[in-house]
C-alpha positions in Angstrom: -58.6 33.9 -174.3 -59.1 32.9 -177.9 -56.9 36.0 -179.0 -54.1 34.4 -176.8 -54.2 31.4 -178.1 -53.9 32.6 -181.7 -51.2 34.9 -180.7 -49.2 32.3 -178.8 -49.7 29.9 -181.8 -48.0 31.9 -184.5 -46.0 34.4 -182.4 -43.1 33.8 -180.5 -42.2 36.3 -177.9 -38.7 35.5 -177.8 -38.2 36.1 -181.4 -40.9 38.5 -182.8 -39.8 41.6 -180.9 -41.6 43.9 -183.6 -44.8 42.4 -182.9 -44.6 43.4 -179.4 -44.3 46.9 -180.0 -47.0 46.7 -182.9 -49.4 45.1 -180.3 -48.4 47.7 -177.8 -49.7 50.6 -180.5 -52.7 49.1 -181.2 -53.6 48.8 -177.5 -52.8 52.6 -177.2 -54.5 53.4 -180.2 -57.7 52.2 -178.5 -57.4 54.3 -175.6 -60.2 56.6 -174.6 -59.3 60.3 -174.8 -58.9 60.2 -170.7 -57.0 57.2 -170.7 -54.6 58.9 -173.8 -54.2 61.9 -171.4 -53.2 59.8 -168.3 -50.9 57.8 -170.6 -49.1 61.2 -172.1 -48.7 62.4 -168.8 -47.2 59.4 -167.6 -44.8 59.4 -170.4 -43.9 63.0 -169.8 -43.5 62.2 -165.8 -41.4 59.2 -166.9 -39.2 61.4 -169.1 -38.9 64.1 -166.4 -37.7 61.6 -163.9 -35.1 59.5 -166.4 -33.7 63.3 -167.3 -33.4 64.1 -163.6 -31.5 60.8 -162.7 -29.2 61.4 -166.0 -28.4 64.6 -164.9 -27.6 63.5 -161.4 -25.5 60.7 -162.5 -23.6 62.9 -165.0 -23.1 65.6 -162.0 -22.0 62.9 -159.9 -19.3 61.6 -162.2 -18.0 64.8 -162.9 -17.9 65.9 -159.3 -15.7 62.5 -158.8 -13.5 63.2 -161.5 -12.6 66.4 -160.0 -12.3 65.3 -156.6 -10.1 62.4 -158.2 -7.9 65.0 -160.0 -7.8 67.1 -156.8 -6.6 64.0 -154.8 -3.8 63.2 -157.1 -2.5 66.7 -157.0 -2.5 66.5 -153.0 -0.8 63.0 -153.3 1.8 64.4 -155.6 2.5 67.4 -153.4 3.0 65.1 -150.5 5.5 63.1 -152.4 7.4 66.4 -153.4 7.3 67.4 -149.9 8.6 64.2 -148.7 11.6 64.5 -151.3 12.1 68.4 -149.7 11.4 69.8 -153.2 11.0 73.8 -153.0 7.5 74.9 -153.0 7.7 76.9 -156.4 8.3 73.4 -157.9 5.4 71.8 -156.0 3.0 74.7 -157.2 4.5 74.1 -160.9 3.8 70.4 -160.7 0.3 70.4 -158.9 -1.1 73.7 -159.8 -2.2 74.2 -156.2 -1.7 77.4 -154.6 1.2 78.2 -151.9 -1.6 78.3 -149.0 -2.9 74.6 -150.2 0.7 73.7 -150.0 1.6 75.3 -146.6 -1.9 73.8 -145.2 -0.7 70.4 -146.3 2.7 70.8 -144.6 1.0 71.9 -141.5 -1.1 68.7 -141.5 1.9 66.4 -141.8 
């Protein structure tokens, strides 16, 4: 408990952020080879999970953007159909295929 007293007397955990990292590094340096192996394995596992989550998040964002763009094209096509625009104009404005537009017309 004496170590804690010295630590708390001279270091403020709210402002001495660098010391926290230093104490953590010193703690890791005292690991036994078995503890170091477990520690390194846990770091790799954490990194794998973090990377998988980031990949899934980015993939989800990308899919969401693509879905949003597709929904916007459909909305524009429907508005054009309401105004009786020619199908060639709708294809040109939205980039949708003729089949997609005809399918939308059927659903109306």
